[in-house]
C-alpha positions as a printed NumPy array, in Angstrom:
array([[ 57.355,  75.424, 108.791],
       [ 60.943,  74.591, 108.076],
       [ 63.629,  77.203, 108.032],
       [ 64.074,  77.364, 104.271],
       [ 60.353,  77.89 , 103.708],
       [ 60.304,  80.621, 106.319],
       [ 63.222,  82.404, 104.73 ],
       [ 61.639,  82.174, 101.238],
       [ 58.371,  83.622, 102.582],
       [ 60.246,  86.466, 104.191],
       [ 62.097,  87.198, 100.942],
       [ 58.894,  87.056,  98.916],
       [ 57.121,  89.343, 101.393],
       [ 60.027,  91.725, 101.312],
       [ 59.967,  91.87 ,  97.528],
       [ 56.29 ,  92.612,  97.476],
       [ 56.583,  95.336, 100.122],
       [ 59.539,  97.121,  98.497],
       [ 57.922,  96.993,  95.055],
       [ 54.651,  98.329,  96.387],
       [ 52.291,  95.383,  95.857],
       [ 51.888,  94.708,  99.577],
       [ 51.58 ,  96.964, 102.613],
       [ 52.201,  95.938, 106.26 ],
       [ 51.844,  97.71 , 109.517],
       [ 54.713,  99.074, 111.5  ],
       [ 54.24 ,  96.364, 114.08 ],
       [ 54.444,  93.617, 111.417],
       [ 57.572,  95.167, 109.914],
       [ 59.207,  95.158, 113.361],
       [ 58.213,  91.574, 113.911],
       [ 59.499,  90.389, 110.542],
       [ 62.728,  92.388, 111.01 ],
       [ 63.322,  90.764, 114.386],
       [ 62.618,  87.281, 113.036],
       [ 64.957,  87.769, 110.087],
       [ 67.701,  89.096, 112.321],
       [ 67.289,  86.101, 114.635],
       [ 67.663,  83.707, 111.711],
       [ 70.627,  85.627, 110.366],
       [ 72.452,  85.641, 113.768],
       [ 71.705,  82.03 , 114.379],
       [ 73.005,  81.098, 110.952],
       [ 76.223,  83.161, 111.528],
       [ 76.802,  81.566, 114.969],
       [ 76.404,  78.147, 113.476],
       [ 78.807,  79.01 , 110.669],
       [ 81.523,  80.349, 113.008],
       [ 81.096,  77.568, 115.62 ],
       [ 80.667,  74.468, 113.539],
       [ 81.881,  75.249, 110.025],
       [ 84.741,  77.668, 110.167],
       [ 86.369,  75.908, 107.241],
       [ 83.549,  77.029, 105.033],
       [ 83.882,  80.781, 105.697],
       [ 86.118,  81.339, 102.708],
       [ 84.717,  78.412, 100.642],
       [ 82.802,  79.721,  97.589],
       [ 80.533,  76.642,  97.7  ],
       [ 79.628,  77.024, 101.366],
       [ 75.93 ,  77.487, 100.871],
       [ 75.62 ,  74.25 ,  98.933],
       [ 77.647,  72.363, 101.558],
       [ 75.716,  73.859, 104.476],
       [ 72.327,  73.165, 102.816],
       [ 73.248,  69.493, 102.376],
       [ 74.177,  69.063, 106.094]])
């Protein structure tokens, strides 16, 4: 599964969990948290290492998505 699909799935799962339509075990919550943190840290590393010029750019998400 590509990264965007994984992130969308995590977001949809999060929404269902916080609004009460889905329950998960403590172990699943820890696993999902760790995966999301890994994605976030990897994204931030890439931003700071390869795209410093985009940090203050209000259109950075569009530019990063197209690269």
